[in-house]
N, C-alpha and C positions, 0 to 999 in steps of 0.2 A: 506493498501500502504506500508504502516512502519515495518507491522509486517511481509511483504514479502521480504522486505528488510533486514530487523535482523536475517530471518531467513534463507536468503543464505550466510549472515554472520556469521552464525554459521555453517555454516553447512563447508566451509573448513577449520574450528579449527575442526568441526565432525572427518574431515575426515583425515586430520593429526592425533589423537586419534588414529582412526582406524585404521589407518596404524599402527603407533606405538604398539597398540593391538595384531597386527594380527605378529609381528615380535619378540612379547615377545615368550620364548622357553615355559612358562606355560601356557599360553591360551585357551582357551576354544573349546574341538572340533568342538562344535556347530558354534562358529565364524566366523569358514574357511568355512562353510556351508553356515549360514546364507553370510557372504558377498558376495560370489558367485550368492547366487537369487539377492540381491541388485544389483548387477552386470548385471547380463542379464534382469531384470526389468528398470535399464537405457538405452539401447541398444536393447530392444524388438522390433520386428518388428511391432508388432500394434503401433506403433508409428506415420506408414508410413501409414497405414490403416487407423486410425481416428487421421487425425491431429487436433482436436480440443481437443482430450481425453491424446493425447499425451505434449500438451502443457500443462495442468494442469495435469499428472503426472510428468512431468519434471522439472516445478516449483514449486508447492504445497507435494504432494506425496511425492514424491524420496526426499528430505530434512526431513519431516517429519520422514516416514520409518531410514535416517540415526541417527536422531536425539536419534531415542528408539530404534536402534542398542546401540547405542553407550552409552545410558545410562543405560540399561541393562546388559552390558558386562565391564561395568568399575567396580561395586560393587566388582565383582566375581576377575577380576584381578586384582584388589587391594589388594582384602583378601590374596587372593595366595604369593604377593609378597612379602607382611607383611611377614606371615607365614615364605619365603626363607629368608626374612633378620633377622627373629628373630634366625631362625636354625642357622647361619653362626655366629651370636654372642654369 
């Protein structure tokens, strides 16, 4: 139960990081598509058809997918930001 609570606390931070990454002008194109797919997964109608599966994906799978998306996207965004700063200096 503690791991689930910790995962949900990290989810708020991950959402802020993802929002900031989406607002960057040099974000990868795949990040927008992956974010839209993640949003669709969060509001999919399957949650209404299978309530038990809906709870599992909302409380476990969705935060894990968000965490994976952010951890996969951050190195590329940081590298591009470092390149941009280096070219300005």
